C-alpha atoms as an extended CHARMM CRD file, in Angstrom:
* protein
*
       288  EXT
         1         1  SER       CA             85.6930000000      120.6780000000       66.3170000000  PROA      1               0.0000000000
         2         2  GLU       CA             89.2940000000      121.5480000000       67.1650000000  PROA      2               0.0000000000
         3         3  ARG       CA             91.6760000000      121.3290000000       64.2070000000  PROA      3               0.0000000000
         4         4  GLN       CA             94.2200000000      118.5320000000       64.2660000000  PROA      4               0.0000000000
         5         5  PRO       CA             97.7460000000      119.9640000000       64.6520000000  PROA      5               0.0000000000
         6         6  ALA       CA            100.0500000000      119.2910000000       61.6980000000  PROA      6               0.0000000000
         7         7  VAL       CA            103.8040000000      118.8270000000       61.4410000000  PROA      7               0.0000000000
         8         8  LEU       CA            105.9980000000      118.9650000000       58.3530000000  PROA      8               0.0000000000
         9         9  LEU       CA            108.3050000000      116.0240000000       58.9890000000  PROA      9               0.0000000000
        10        10  CYS       CA            111.4580000000      116.0980000000       56.8560000000  PROA      10              0.0000000000
        11        11  PRO       CA            114.4030000000      115.4240000000       59.1940000000  PROA      11              0.0000000000
        12        12  THR       CA            117.9230000000      115.0790000000       57.8530000000  PROA      12              0.0000000000
        13        13  SER       CA            117.9560000000      111.2800000000       58.1910000000  PROA      13              0.0000000000
        14        14  TRP       CA            115.4690000000      108.6350000000       57.0910000000  PROA      14              0.0000000000
        15        15  LYS       CA            115.9510000000      106.8730000000       60.4250000000  PROA      15              0.0000000000
        16        16  GLY       CA            114.8230000000      109.9840000000       62.2740000000  PROA      16              0.0000000000
        17        17  ARG       CA            111.7320000000      110.1130000000       60.1130000000  PROA      17              0.0000000000
        18        18  GLU       CA            110.8840000000      106.4710000000       60.8410000000  PROA      18              0.0000000000
        19        19  ILE       CA            111.1800000000      107.0860000000       64.5840000000  PROA      19              0.0000000000
        20        20  LEU       CA            109.2910000000      110.3890000000       64.6890000000  PROA      20              0.0000000000
        21        21  ARG       CA            106.3860000000      109.5680000000       62.3670000000  PROA      21              0.0000000000
        22        22  PRO       CA            104.6060000000      107.0760000000       64.6990000000  PROA      22              0.0000000000
        23        23  LEU       CA            105.3410000000      109.2510000000       67.7510000000  PROA      23              0.0000000000
        24        24  PHE       CA            103.5780000000      112.2630000000       66.2430000000  PROA      24              0.0000000000
        25        25  LYS       CA            100.6380000000      110.1800000000       64.9850000000  PROA      25              0.0000000000
        26        26  ARG       CA            100.2280000000      108.5520000000       68.3830000000  PROA      26              0.0000000000
        27        27  ARG       CA             99.8080000000      112.0160000000       69.8860000000  PROA      27              0.0000000000
        28        28  GLY       CA             97.1600000000      113.0610000000       67.3860000000  PROA      28              0.0000000000
        29        29  TRP       CA             99.2980000000      115.0430000000       64.9280000000  PROA      29              0.0000000000
        30        30  GLU       CA             98.7870000000      115.0370000000       61.1860000000  PROA      30              0.0000000000
        31        31  VAL       CA            102.1300000000      114.2030000000       59.5700000000  PROA      31              0.0000000000
        32        32  VAL       CA            102.9570000000      116.0060000000       56.3140000000  PROA      32              0.0000000000
        33        33  GLU       CA            106.0350000000      114.9200000000       54.3570000000  PROA      33              0.0000000000
        34        34  ASP       CA            105.6990000000      117.0330000000       51.2130000000  PROA      34              0.0000000000
        35        35  THR       CA            108.5480000000      119.5570000000       51.0310000000  PROA      35              0.0000000000
        36        36  GLU       CA            106.4300000000      121.8280000000       48.8040000000  PROA      36              0.0000000000
        37        37  VAL       CA            105.0070000000      123.1340000000       52.0820000000  PROA      37              0.0000000000
        38        38  LEU       CA            108.3450000000      124.9230000000       52.5810000000  PROA      38              0.0000000000
        39        39  GLU       CA            107.8380000000      126.8280000000       49.3370000000  PROA      39              0.0000000000
        40        40  LYS       CA            104.6870000000      128.2680000000       50.9300000000  PROA      40              0.0000000000
        41        41  ASP       CA            106.5750000000      129.2940000000       54.0910000000  PROA      41              0.0000000000
        42        42  GLY       CA            105.1130000000      126.3980000000       56.0370000000  PROA      42              0.0000000000
        43        43  GLN       CA            101.4860000000      127.4040000000       55.4700000000  PROA      43              0.0000000000
        44        44  GLY       CA             99.0930000000      124.6900000000       56.6430000000  PROA      44              0.0000000000
        45        45  VAL       CA            101.3040000000      123.2480000000       59.3830000000  PROA      45              0.0000000000
        46        46  ASP       CA            101.9330000000      124.2310000000       62.9780000000  PROA      46              0.0000000000
        47        47  LEU       CA            105.4320000000      122.7880000000       63.3270000000  PROA      47              0.0000000000
        48        48  VAL       CA            108.3000000000      122.1720000000       60.8950000000  PROA      48              0.0000000000
        49        49  TRP       CA            110.8080000000      119.4310000000       61.7140000000  PROA      49              0.0000000000
        50        50  VAL       CA            113.5210000000      120.0240000000       59.1240000000  PROA      50              0.0000000000
        51        51  SER       CA            117.1610000000      121.0210000000       58.7590000000  PROA      51              0.0000000000
        52        52  ALA       CA            117.7900000000      124.4500000000       60.3160000000  PROA      52              0.0000000000
        53        53  LYS       CA            118.6980000000      125.9330000000       56.9200000000  PROA      53              0.0000000000
        54        54  ASP       CA            115.2260000000      125.0250000000       55.5670000000  PROA      54              0.0000000000
        55        55  VAL       CA            113.1670000000      126.5000000000       58.3960000000  PROA      55              0.0000000000
        56        56  PRO       CA            110.8950000000      129.4330000000       57.3350000000  PROA      56              0.0000000000
        57        57  TRP       CA            112.4920000000      131.6860000000       59.9550000000  PROA      57              0.0000000000
        58        58  THR       CA            110.3790000000      134.7500000000       59.1440000000  PROA      58              0.0000000000
        59        59  ARG       CA            107.2220000000      132.9610000000       60.2940000000  PROA      59              0.0000000000
        60        60  VAL       CA            108.9670000000      131.3380000000       63.2610000000  PROA      60              0.0000000000
        61        61  LEU       CA            110.3550000000      134.6470000000       64.5220000000  PROA      61              0.0000000000
        62        62  THR       CA            106.9360000000      136.3250000000       64.2050000000  PROA      62              0.0000000000
        63        63  GLY       CA            105.3910000000      133.5550000000       66.3110000000  PROA      63              0.0000000000
        64        64  SER       CA            103.0840000000      132.0380000000       63.6940000000  PROA      64              0.0000000000
        65        65  LEU       CA            105.0710000000      128.8080000000       63.2830000000  PROA      65              0.0000000000
        66        66  ARG       CA            107.1620000000      126.5570000000       65.5020000000  PROA      66              0.0000000000
        67        67  ALA       CA            110.3750000000      124.7740000000       64.5600000000  PROA      67              0.0000000000
        68        68  ASN       CA            112.6400000000      122.0300000000       65.8980000000  PROA      68              0.0000000000
        69        69  SER       CA            115.7010000000      124.2940000000       65.9040000000  PROA      69              0.0000000000
        70        70  TYR       CA            116.9310000000      127.5170000000       67.4600000000  PROA      70              0.0000000000
        71        71  TYR       CA            117.7060000000      130.4900000000       65.2170000000  PROA      71              0.0000000000
        72        72  LEU       CA            120.9570000000      131.3420000000       66.9860000000  PROA      72              0.0000000000
        73        73  LYS       CA            122.7540000000      128.2030000000       68.1310000000  PROA      73              0.0000000000
        74        74  THR       CA            126.3900000000      128.8340000000       67.2260000000  PROA      74              0.0000000000
        75        75  ALA       CA            127.1540000000      129.5060000000       70.8970000000  PROA      75              0.0000000000
        76        76  LEU       CA            126.6230000000      125.7880000000       71.4660000000  PROA      76              0.0000000000
        77        77  ASN       CA            127.6140000000      123.9630000000       68.2850000000  PROA      77              0.0000000000
        78        78  ARG       CA            130.7400000000      125.9120000000       67.3320000000  PROA      78              0.0000000000
        79        79  LYS       CA            133.5880000000      125.0550000000       69.6490000000  PROA      79              0.0000000000
        80        80  ALA       CA            135.1600000000      128.5000000000       69.9380000000  PROA      80              0.0000000000
        81        81  ASP       CA            131.8080000000      130.2250000000       70.5030000000  PROA      81              0.0000000000
        82        82  MET       CA            130.8280000000      127.6040000000       73.0510000000  PROA      82              0.0000000000
        83        83  HSD       CA            134.0930000000      128.1420000000       74.9360000000  PROA      83              0.0000000000
        84        84  ARG       CA            133.5070000000      131.8980000000       75.0150000000  PROA      84              0.0000000000
        85        85  THR       CA            129.9240000000      131.3660000000       76.2040000000  PROA      85              0.0000000000
        86        86  VAL       CA            130.9380000000      128.9880000000       78.9950000000  PROA      86              0.0000000000
        87        87  THR       CA            133.8620000000      131.2060000000       80.0500000000  PROA      87              0.0000000000
        88        88  LYS       CA            131.5400000000      134.1990000000       80.2630000000  PROA      88              0.0000000000
        89        89  TYR       CA            129.0690000000      132.1890000000       82.3370000000  PROA      89              0.0000000000
        90        90  CYS       CA            131.8260000000      131.0690000000       84.7120000000  PROA      90              0.0000000000
        91        91  SER       CA            132.9260000000      134.6720000000       85.2220000000  PROA      91              0.0000000000
        92        92  PHE       CA            129.4620000000      135.4000000000       86.6480000000  PROA      92              0.0000000000
        93        93  ASP       CA            129.1220000000      132.1570000000       88.6360000000  PROA      93              0.0000000000
        94        94  LYS       CA            132.4000000000      131.5300000000       90.4550000000  PROA      94              0.0000000000
        95        95  GLU       CA            130.9220000000      128.5410000000       92.2990000000  PROA      95              0.0000000000
        96        96  SER       CA            129.8780000000      126.6830000000       89.1510000000  PROA      96              0.0000000000
        97        97  ILE       CA            131.4040000000      123.2360000000       88.6920000000  PROA      97              0.0000000000
        98        98  LEU       CA            132.2590000000      124.3450000000       85.1510000000  PROA      98              0.0000000000
        99        99  ASN       CA            135.1370000000      126.3520000000       86.5930000000  PROA      99              0.0000000000
       100       100  ARG       CA            136.8630000000      123.0710000000       87.4650000000  PROA      100             0.0000000000
       101       101  ALA       CA            135.5670000000      120.9980000000       84.5600000000  PROA      101             0.0000000000
       102       102  ILE       CA            136.9660000000      122.9260000000       81.5750000000  PROA      102             0.0000000000
       103       103  PRO       CA            140.5800000000      122.1690000000       80.5790000000  PROA      103             0.0000000000
       104       104  GLU       CA            142.9490000000      124.9930000000       79.7230000000  PROA      104             0.0000000000
       105       105  THR       CA            141.9020000000      126.2530000000       76.2860000000  PROA      105             0.0000000000
       106       106  HSD       CA            143.3190000000      128.7760000000       73.8200000000  PROA      106             0.0000000000
       107       107  ILE       CA            141.4240000000      130.0880000000       70.7860000000  PROA      107             0.0000000000
       108       108  ILE       CA            143.4580000000      130.5670000000       67.6040000000  PROA      108             0.0000000000
       109       109  ASP       CA            141.5910000000      133.0470000000       65.4040000000  PROA      109             0.0000000000
       110       110  MET       CA            143.5600000000      133.3500000000       62.1600000000  PROA      110             0.0000000000
       111       111  GLN       CA            141.5420000000      136.3190000000       60.8760000000  PROA      111             0.0000000000
       112       112  GLU       CA            141.9760000000      138.2160000000       64.1260000000  PROA      112             0.0000000000
       113       113  LEU       CA            145.7370000000      137.6300000000       64.0580000000  PROA      113             0.0000000000
       114       114  GLU       CA            145.9320000000      138.9150000000       60.4870000000  PROA      114             0.0000000000
       115       115  GLU       CA            143.8820000000      142.0130000000       61.2950000000  PROA      115             0.0000000000
       116       116  ASP       CA            146.1520000000      142.7530000000       64.2810000000  PROA      116             0.0000000000
       117       117  GLY       CA            149.2790000000      142.2090000000       62.1720000000  PROA      117             0.0000000000
       118       118  LYS       CA            150.5010000000      139.3890000000       64.4190000000  PROA      118             0.0000000000
       119       119  SER       CA            152.5190000000      136.3790000000       63.3000000000  PROA      119             0.0000000000
       120       120  LEU       CA            150.8480000000      133.0070000000       63.8450000000  PROA      120             0.0000000000
       121       121  GLN       CA            154.2300000000      131.3430000000       64.2540000000  PROA      121             0.0000000000
       122       122  SER       CA            155.3920000000      133.8290000000       66.8700000000  PROA      122             0.0000000000
       123       123  CYS       CA            152.1490000000      133.5490000000       68.8640000000  PROA      123             0.0000000000
       124       124  LEU       CA            152.3580000000      129.7450000000       68.9080000000  PROA      124             0.0000000000
       125       125  ASP       CA            156.0470000000      129.8270000000       69.8900000000  PROA      125             0.0000000000
       126       126  ILE       CA            155.2830000000      132.1020000000       72.8450000000  PROA      126             0.0000000000
       127       127  LEU       CA            152.3180000000      129.9250000000       73.8510000000  PROA      127             0.0000000000
       128       128  ARG       CA            154.4400000000      126.7740000000       73.6540000000  PROA      128             0.0000000000
       129       129  ASP       CA            157.2480000000      128.2660000000       75.7430000000  PROA      129             0.0000000000
       130       130  ASN       CA            154.7770000000      129.3500000000       78.4430000000  PROA      130             0.0000000000
       131       131  ILE       CA            153.0400000000      125.9590000000       78.5070000000  PROA      131             0.0000000000
       132       132  VAL       CA            156.2890000000      123.9850000000       78.6510000000  PROA      132             0.0000000000
       133       133  ALA       CA            157.6700000000      126.2540000000       81.3940000000  PROA      133             0.0000000000
       134       134  GLN       CA            154.5770000000      125.6460000000       83.5300000000  PROA      134             0.0000000000
       135       135  SER       CA            154.3760000000      121.9060000000       82.7950000000  PROA      135             0.0000000000
       136       136  ASP       CA            154.7980000000      119.2020000000       85.3740000000  PROA      136             0.0000000000
       137       137  HSD       CA            157.6650000000      117.2760000000       83.7720000000  PROA      137             0.0000000000
       138       138  SER       CA            156.9410000000      114.2450000000       85.9510000000  PROA      138             0.0000000000
       139       139  SER       CA            153.6500000000      113.7750000000       84.1280000000  PROA      139             0.0000000000
       140       140  PRO       CA            153.9150000000      110.9190000000       81.6070000000  PROA      140             0.0000000000
       141       141  LEU       CA            151.8320000000      112.6970000000       78.9620000000  PROA      141             0.0000000000
       142       142  ASN       CA            151.5460000000      116.4030000000       78.2110000000  PROA      142             0.0000000000
       143       143  LEU       CA            149.0960000000      116.1930000000       75.3300000000  PROA      143             0.0000000000
       144       144  TRP       CA            147.2450000000      119.0520000000       73.6480000000  PROA      144             0.0000000000
       145       145  VAL       CA            144.4400000000      118.8280000000       71.0930000000  PROA      145             0.0000000000
       146       146  LEU       CA            144.0970000000      121.1420000000       68.1090000000  PROA      146             0.0000000000
       147       147  LYS       CA            140.5480000000      121.1560000000       66.7110000000  PROA      147             0.0000000000
       148       148  ALA       CA            138.6890000000      123.2620000000       64.1900000000  PROA      148             0.0000000000
       149       149  SER       CA            135.8710000000      125.3070000000       65.6930000000  PROA      149             0.0000000000
       150       150  GLU       CA            133.2870000000      124.5100000000       63.0120000000  PROA      150             0.0000000000
       151       151  SER       CA            134.1530000000      120.8890000000       62.2790000000  PROA      151             0.0000000000
       152       152  ASN       CA            132.4090000000      117.7320000000       63.5240000000  PROA      152             0.0000000000
       153       153  LYS       CA            132.3300000000      113.9260000000       63.1910000000  PROA      153             0.0000000000
       154       154  GLY       CA            135.8760000000      113.6390000000       64.5150000000  PROA      154             0.0000000000
       155       155  GLN       CA            137.2990000000      115.5740000000       61.5680000000  PROA      155             0.0000000000
       156       156  ASP       CA            140.0390000000      118.1920000000       61.9060000000  PROA      156             0.0000000000
       157       157  VAL       CA            141.1490000000      117.0060000000       65.3460000000  PROA      157             0.0000000000
       158       158  PHE       CA            144.9070000000      116.6500000000       65.8800000000  PROA      158             0.0000000000
       159       159  PRO       CA            146.7330000000      115.6530000000       69.0930000000  PROA      159             0.0000000000
       160       160  PHE       CA            150.1240000000      117.2980000000       69.7100000000  PROA      160             0.0000000000
       161       161  ARG       CA            152.6500000000      117.1320000000       72.5110000000  PROA      161             0.0000000000
       162       162  ALA       CA            153.2300000000      120.4470000000       74.2670000000  PROA      162             0.0000000000
       163       163  GLU       CA            156.7260000000      120.5720000000       72.7680000000  PROA      163             0.0000000000
       164       164  ASP       CA            155.2320000000      120.3380000000       69.2550000000  PROA      164             0.0000000000
       165       165  ILE       CA            153.0120000000      123.4110000000       69.5310000000  PROA      165             0.0000000000
       166       166  GLY       CA            154.0900000000      125.6880000000       66.6900000000  PROA      166             0.0000000000
       167       167  SER       CA            155.9400000000      122.8710000000       64.9380000000  PROA      167             0.0000000000
       168       168  SER       CA            155.9830000000      122.5340000000       61.1560000000  PROA      168             0.0000000000
       169       169  ASP       CA            153.3140000000      119.8070000000       61.4430000000  PROA      169             0.0000000000
       170       170  MET       CA            150.9600000000      122.0980000000       63.3610000000  PROA      170             0.0000000000
       171       171  MET       CA            151.6510000000      125.0400000000       61.0560000000  PROA      171             0.0000000000
       172       172  ASP       CA            150.9350000000      122.8280000000       58.0570000000  PROA      172             0.0000000000
       173       173  VAL       CA            147.5200000000      121.9370000000       59.4950000000  PROA      173             0.0000000000
       174       174  LEU       CA            146.6120000000      125.5500000000       60.2580000000  PROA      174             0.0000000000
       175       175  GLN       CA            147.8860000000      127.0910000000       57.0420000000  PROA      175             0.0000000000
       176       176  HSD       CA            146.4480000000      124.5410000000       54.6020000000  PROA      176             0.0000000000
       177       177  SER       CA            142.9870000000      124.1830000000       56.1060000000  PROA      177             0.0000000000
       178       178  PRO       CA            139.9160000000      126.1870000000       55.0400000000  PROA      178             0.0000000000
       179       179  HSD       CA            139.0490000000      126.5980000000       58.7320000000  PROA      179             0.0000000000
       180       180  ARG       CA            140.0140000000      129.9630000000       60.2150000000  PROA      180             0.0000000000
       181       181  THR       CA            139.2130000000      129.4370000000       63.8920000000  PROA      181             0.0000000000
       182       182  TRP       CA            140.7310000000      126.6910000000       66.0330000000  PROA      182             0.0000000000
       183       183  LEU       CA            140.9220000000      125.6080000000       69.6570000000  PROA      183             0.0000000000
       184       184  LEU       CA            144.0650000000      124.3380000000       71.3340000000  PROA      184             0.0000000000
       185       185  GLN       CA            142.9740000000      122.4810000000       74.4540000000  PROA      185             0.0000000000
       186       186  ARG       CA            144.8800000000      120.5770000000       77.1020000000  PROA      186             0.0000000000
       187       187  ALA       CA            143.9460000000      116.8920000000       77.0770000000  PROA      187             0.0000000000
       188       188  VAL       CA            142.8150000000      115.4720000000       80.4050000000  PROA      188             0.0000000000
       189       189  SER       CA            145.5900000000      113.1230000000       81.4790000000  PROA      189             0.0000000000
       190       190  PRO       CA            145.2030000000      110.5220000000       82.7070000000  PROA      190             0.0000000000
       191       191  PRO       CA            141.5330000000      110.2320000000       81.6800000000  PROA      191             0.0000000000
       192       192  LEU       CA            138.9900000000      107.9580000000       83.3090000000  PROA      192             0.0000000000
       193       193  LEU       CA            139.0060000000      104.7490000000       81.2490000000  PROA      193             0.0000000000
       194       194  TYR       CA            136.5510000000      101.9420000000       80.6010000000  PROA      194             0.0000000000
       195       195  ARG       CA            138.4350000000       98.6410000000       80.3920000000  PROA      195             0.0000000000
       196       196  GLY       CA            141.5450000000      100.5390000000       79.3670000000  PROA      196             0.0000000000
       197       197  ARG       CA            139.7640000000      102.5780000000       76.6920000000  PROA      197             0.0000000000
       198       198  LYS       CA            138.8680000000      106.2270000000       76.3600000000  PROA      198             0.0000000000
       199       199  PHE       CA            135.1370000000      106.9740000000       76.1120000000  PROA      199             0.0000000000
       200       200  HSD       CA            132.5910000000      109.7540000000       75.9020000000  PROA      200             0.0000000000
       201       201  LEU       CA            129.0180000000      110.2010000000       77.0900000000  PROA      201             0.0000000000
       202       202  ARG       CA            126.2110000000      110.8400000000       74.6290000000  PROA      202             0.0000000000
       203       203  VAL       CA            123.5590000000      112.8000000000       76.5140000000  PROA      203             0.0000000000
       204       204  MET       CA            120.3510000000      113.6230000000       74.6500000000  PROA      204             0.0000000000
       205       205  VAL       CA            118.4360000000      116.7040000000       75.7660000000  PROA      205             0.0000000000
       206       206  LEU       CA            115.2920000000      118.5300000000       74.7540000000  PROA      206             0.0000000000
       207       207  ALA       CA            115.5630000000      122.3350000000       74.8330000000  PROA      207             0.0000000000
       208       208  VAL       CA            112.2400000000      124.1780000000       74.9710000000  PROA      208             0.0000000000
       209       209  GLY       CA            111.5660000000      127.8870000000       74.6360000000  PROA      209             0.0000000000
       210       210  ASP       CA            113.7550000000      130.3640000000       76.5020000000  PROA      210             0.0000000000
       211       211  LEU       CA            115.0320000000      128.0610000000       78.0460000000  PROA      211             0.0000000000
       212       212  SER       CA            114.0130000000      124.8230000000       79.7320000000  PROA      212             0.0000000000
       213       213  VAL       CA            116.2750000000      121.8030000000       79.2110000000  PROA      213             0.0000000000
       214       214  TYR       CA            115.1640000000      118.2330000000       79.8130000000  PROA      214             0.0000000000
       215       215  VAL       CA            117.8410000000      115.5170000000       80.0020000000  PROA      215             0.0000000000
       216       216  HSD       CA            117.0500000000      112.0250000000       78.7270000000  PROA      216             0.0000000000
       217       217  ARG       CA            117.6670000000      109.4520000000       81.4450000000  PROA      217             0.0000000000
       218       218  SER       CA            119.2740000000      106.8810000000       79.1300000000  PROA      218             0.0000000000
       219       219  VAL       CA            122.7960000000      108.3300000000       78.8620000000  PROA      219             0.0000000000
       220       220  ILE       CA            125.0010000000      106.2390000000       76.5580000000  PROA      220             0.0000000000
       221       221  VAL       CA            128.6920000000      105.4840000000       77.1290000000  PROA      221             0.0000000000
       222       222  ILE       CA            130.6300000000      105.0620000000       73.8610000000  PROA      222             0.0000000000
       223       223  PRO       CA            134.1580000000      103.6320000000       74.2500000000  PROA      223             0.0000000000
       224       224  ALA       CA            137.0190000000      103.5950000000       71.7540000000  PROA      224             0.0000000000
       225       225  HSD       CA            137.9520000000      100.3890000000       69.9360000000  PROA      225             0.0000000000
       226       226  ALA       CA            141.6670000000      100.6720000000       70.7790000000  PROA      226             0.0000000000
       227       227  SER       CA            143.2680000000      100.8540000000       74.2120000000  PROA      227             0.0000000000
       228       228  TYR       CA            144.4770000000      104.1980000000       75.5250000000  PROA      228             0.0000000000
       229       229  THR       CA            148.2180000000      103.6260000000       75.1830000000  PROA      229             0.0000000000
       230       230  PRO       CA            150.6110000000      106.3430000000       74.0050000000  PROA      230             0.0000000000
       231       231  ASP       CA            153.5990000000      105.3730000000       71.8810000000  PROA      231             0.0000000000
       232       232  PRO       CA            157.1790000000      105.9340000000       73.1980000000  PROA      232             0.0000000000
       233       233  ASP       CA            157.0790000000      109.5330000000       71.9130000000  PROA      233             0.0000000000
       234       234  GLY       CA            153.8840000000      110.2650000000       73.8360000000  PROA      234             0.0000000000
       235       235  ARG       CA            151.6340000000      110.3000000000       70.7740000000  PROA      235             0.0000000000
       236       236  MET       CA            148.2160000000      108.6830000000       70.5930000000  PROA      236             0.0000000000
       237       237  GLY       CA            146.6550000000      106.7200000000       67.7390000000  PROA      237             0.0000000000
       238       238  ARG       CA            143.4660000000      107.9880000000       66.1290000000  PROA      238             0.0000000000
       239       239  PHE       CA            141.3600000000      105.0160000000       67.2720000000  PROA      239             0.0000000000
       240       240  SER       CA            142.6790000000      105.3570000000       70.8250000000  PROA      240             0.0000000000
       241       241  PHE       CA            142.0600000000      109.0640000000       71.1940000000  PROA      241             0.0000000000
       242       242  LEU       CA            138.9730000000      109.9490000000       69.1280000000  PROA      242             0.0000000000
       243       243  THR       CA            135.8240000000      108.1940000000       70.3340000000  PROA      243             0.0000000000
       244       244  ASN       CA            133.4580000000      109.7270000000       67.7470000000  PROA      244             0.0000000000
       245       245  HSD       CA            131.2960000000      107.1120000000       66.0430000000  PROA      245             0.0000000000
       246       246  CYS       CA            132.3530000000      108.3260000000       62.5840000000  PROA      246             0.0000000000
       247       247  VAL       CA            135.9850000000      107.5870000000       63.4700000000  PROA      247             0.0000000000
       248       248  GLN       CA            135.4720000000      104.3300000000       65.3380000000  PROA      248             0.0000000000
       249       249  SER       CA            133.2010000000      102.8300000000       62.6660000000  PROA      249             0.0000000000
       250       250  SER       CA            136.1620000000      102.6880000000       60.2620000000  PROA      250             0.0000000000
       251       251  HSD       CA            138.2250000000      100.5500000000       62.6830000000  PROA      251             0.0000000000
       252       252  ALA       CA            139.1070000000       97.0950000000       61.3170000000  PROA      252             0.0000000000
       253       253  ASP       CA            137.5390000000       95.3930000000       64.3620000000  PROA      253             0.0000000000
       254       254  TYR       CA            134.5310000000       97.6990000000       64.5780000000  PROA      254             0.0000000000
       255       255  GLU       CA            131.4620000000       96.1490000000       66.1690000000  PROA      255             0.0000000000
       256       256  ALA       CA            128.2090000000       98.0720000000       65.9150000000  PROA      256             0.0000000000
       257       257  GLY       CA            126.5810000000       98.5540000000       69.2930000000  PROA      257             0.0000000000
       258       258  ARG       CA            129.7370000000       98.3520000000       71.3920000000  PROA      258             0.0000000000
       259       259  PHE       CA            128.3490000000      100.7740000000       73.9230000000  PROA      259             0.0000000000
       260       260  LEU       CA            126.5560000000      100.6250000000       77.2520000000  PROA      260             0.0000000000
       261       261  LEU       CA            124.1770000000      102.6350000000       79.3670000000  PROA      261             0.0000000000
       262       262  LEU       CA            125.4980000000      104.9370000000       82.0670000000  PROA      262             0.0000000000
       263       263  ARG       CA            123.9620000000      102.8590000000       84.8580000000  PROA      263             0.0000000000
       264       264  ASP       CA            125.9300000000       99.7950000000       83.7020000000  PROA      264             0.0000000000
       265       265  PHE       CA            129.0710000000      101.9000000000       83.4250000000  PROA      265             0.0000000000
       266       266  CYS       CA            128.6190000000      103.1470000000       87.0070000000  PROA      266             0.0000000000
       267       267  ARG       CA            128.2170000000       99.5410000000       88.1110000000  PROA      267             0.0000000000
       268       268  TYR       CA            131.5290000000       98.7310000000       86.4200000000  PROA      268             0.0000000000
       269       269  LEU       CA            133.2200000000      101.6440000000       88.2120000000  PROA      269             0.0000000000
       270       270  SER       CA            131.9750000000      100.5630000000       91.6130000000  PROA      270             0.0000000000
       271       271  THR       CA            132.9890000000       96.8990000000       91.2040000000  PROA      271             0.0000000000
       272       272  SER       CA            136.3400000000       97.3730000000       89.4250000000  PROA      272             0.0000000000
       273       273  GLY       CA            137.8370000000      100.0140000000       91.7000000000  PROA      273             0.0000000000
       274       274  ALA       CA            138.2290000000      102.3860000000       88.7510000000  PROA      274             0.0000000000
       275       275  ALA       CA            136.2600000000      105.1080000000       90.5340000000  PROA      275             0.0000000000
       276       276  ALA       CA            138.6950000000      105.2060000000       93.4460000000  PROA      276             0.0000000000
       277       277  ALA       CA            141.6730000000      105.2950000000       91.0890000000  PROA      277             0.0000000000
       278       278  ALA       CA            140.1120000000      108.1420000000       89.1170000000  PROA      278             0.0000000000
       279       279  ALA       CA            139.4230000000      110.1050000000       92.2980000000  PROA      279             0.0000000000
       280       280  ALA       CA            143.0410000000      109.6690000000       93.3800000000  PROA      280             0.0000000000
       281       281  GLY       CA            144.2520000000      110.8600000000       89.9810000000  PROA      281             0.0000000000
       282       282  ALA       CA            141.9710000000      113.8880000000       90.1410000000  PROA      282             0.0000000000
       283       283  ALA       CA            143.2910000000      114.7500000000       93.6070000000  PROA      283             0.0000000000
       284       284  GLU       CA            146.8830000000      114.6240000000       92.3540000000  PROA      284             0.0000000000
       285       285  GLU       CA            145.9870000000      116.8330000000       89.4030000000  PROA      285             0.0000000000
       286       286  GLU       CA            144.2980000000      119.3210000000       91.7570000000  PROA      286             0.0000000000
       287       287  GLU       CA            147.4300000000      119.5040000000       93.9130000000  PROA      287             0.0000000000
       288       288  ARG       CA            149.5560000000      120.3750000000       90.8870000000  PROA      288             0.0000000000
């Protein structure tokens, strides 16, 4: 008889394990949860579902074992590499919607500047002067976001006004951080809001082989816990600007589950008139 396929199931979270275990068993897989299998390079299983650093890559790359992760994925999960990848793609596909969807972005590579003998301060001063000179001074908010390329969970993300690029506060962040590569990206202003709050979409996808991508239909809208209101100096509070769950969960009024599905969000847009307002704002931005 045909051998039952086996999976080594040791995801990074216990919740993931509880969800995946019955799904695999329902489909006829034998579920192995003994990490000693990894010491034998995954012998005895057909698939390993583990952290990418624990995958027996030699067997995966020779085709004798499958894994839940890609070997090279920095082009997607490191911000600077992702920006370079998308920019390269857009250079080949001029009609792609990505050409209009990506805000102005500058990569600050500290190591590259040092190797070229360039001053970080001077480069930021020149960048600031160019940005301010090209700014629409009638716009109520000229906000830029400095974020570390290899950070996540809302960490190492700092909003700055255009006038504060190269300031002592920004230099302090860059010079006292272990991160060497950063992005400075123009914030979309004004953003589309949900009941006066900034939000982001969490879209789950399944990437298979080289390369088919399947998008889960249940897209989740995750709003901030504080309203999107800049202070008199044009600065934004952390709970207003960063919608990451790890940030919002530390809010004093945090309520677990304060999110909605995309279909309900679209219903809100159509009934509240927010969609029309957003379209008008986008048209004005395009004219600038």
